[in-house]
Phi, psi and omega in degrees: 000120180286150178301323179303322182293314182286337172293323176296318179299318182291326177298319178294321181294323182291345180287343181287163179260127182276162180293319188257354187069207183253011183267128177273145177278325180232109186288159178294138171292175180303132183279117178253012185261135178289341174289124191304320190248011188277340181072181176153167177232277181237188185283347180084133176077002176069020183245095184290120176222051176061025179053040178303314166202162183250156185246129174235171181238123177276134185296335179300338176301338182248019189297326180296314180295324180289313180297329179278356178080011180287327177221169178232171177304328181292341180273352192299312183299316180298316180297316181302318183281309189282328182271327188232357183052041174260138188246017177216138184230156180235108182287160169240123187295339178303334185270357170207047190296337180259014186247008185301328181250010182269094185295329178296318178293317180294325175298322178296317177299317179299316181296315180296321177296316179297319181299331183250011178064043185252134172268122178275100195279309183204169175234127175272124187253126173228161173076016181246012177104155182278128180288351180240028177297135184290333177281121186300320180297317179293322179295316179290330173297318177297318177301313180298319180298329183278344184297322180296332178281331171299314180294318178296319178300316179298318181298325181274356183079013176290162177256339196213147163237143177260129180240175180246128177269066184260138175191157179245133182150196178289157180302320181292314182293318179293325178296316177298319179294321179296319178300317179294307183298313181292321179297319180295313180294322180293325175299317178295316187287337186295330178286348174261359184058042180245137176273146172249118181238150179245131177264148166293109193221038179099158180064213181299329183295341177274002171264108186303320181295320180296312182291323175299324178296323176298313182298320180297324182280323175295311171054053176233139184295337180261015175239119184211201184241161171234082182298127178252134185295339190235351187270065183241029175274114182276320180227135180251155175228180179297334182268359182131224182271123181270334180214120183239134178278146180298119187295325181287319176298316182297313180297320179298322180289331184269340185298327178301342182247007189286131173246358173194165181225143180246115180270089179288137177220149179229301187226153184228147176272185184293343178266003179083013179269141177290129189277342182264336182229129174283099185296326177297313179296316183293318180288335171298318178297316180298312184287325178297337178279359180084017182271129177226028182266211184277131170252112187268129178284125176228090180276130181229017184282172179234347180284332174247150173293166187300315183296319179292316180297320177297313182297321178296324178289321175303310182299320181294314180296320178295321179296313179298318181296318179296320181292331185263356182278000000 
């Protein structure tokens, strides 16, 4: 797919009328991030350390409690503030998947965020189709499916949505399809001042060199990456991960394009250090890339309950930040 073709596609898409127009319901707070497009409010957690980096909370950290019905998406802002004193959140669309165009529901989210002094940073999008599907019709369907989330993000005052560069085929063909799909969606999103970011999220996207190659070809300021510390399984088997990409190499390759960062955590030792990822080493990579934006906590462990695991990750990030400030 030639770049000219997907630019033509995006021009046609922009001709449509959106549900929300271009007006945001909740504007971005003052941007304290040196990354041009990352957005931001404060340092997170109330611990001023020269804004070395800011802390946000990814909603997936609470997925067990949400799926079990103990809490809902509407409780997220309150929990982030009252339980962890975190002032920026990252939604997961699975938890309000039928609400993208429901302005009454989005107004409720805005009010709850405002009531607790929360910046609604981004929305992680799943279940809307692969942006790198080799079939053009399916790929453009995925682009169309994501547009309502661009509009919802704008309405919530978010800066970013995370999408998946998923497709089946050869690495080269899927990469070309990803450039087309992401380029088309990013063209649509730029008039909303919304970033489109791709996480290393399995398959080819967990190959840092491959995903960096996609970013270089798209070459748009509002299209970037969301490097995740732990999602580097390229191939899975019944026993787990059959092929894993080096996480430090991968994050280093993705950081030049990063508009947000995901601090994945699972297990901790007696000193509060994450046992699968050297956070000091990883944050050196993040900071050496000149990134001072949001580092989102995404706890996925099972040895600690969700609230404990989140708090341990908060404490670890604060400890690393204090040592490096």
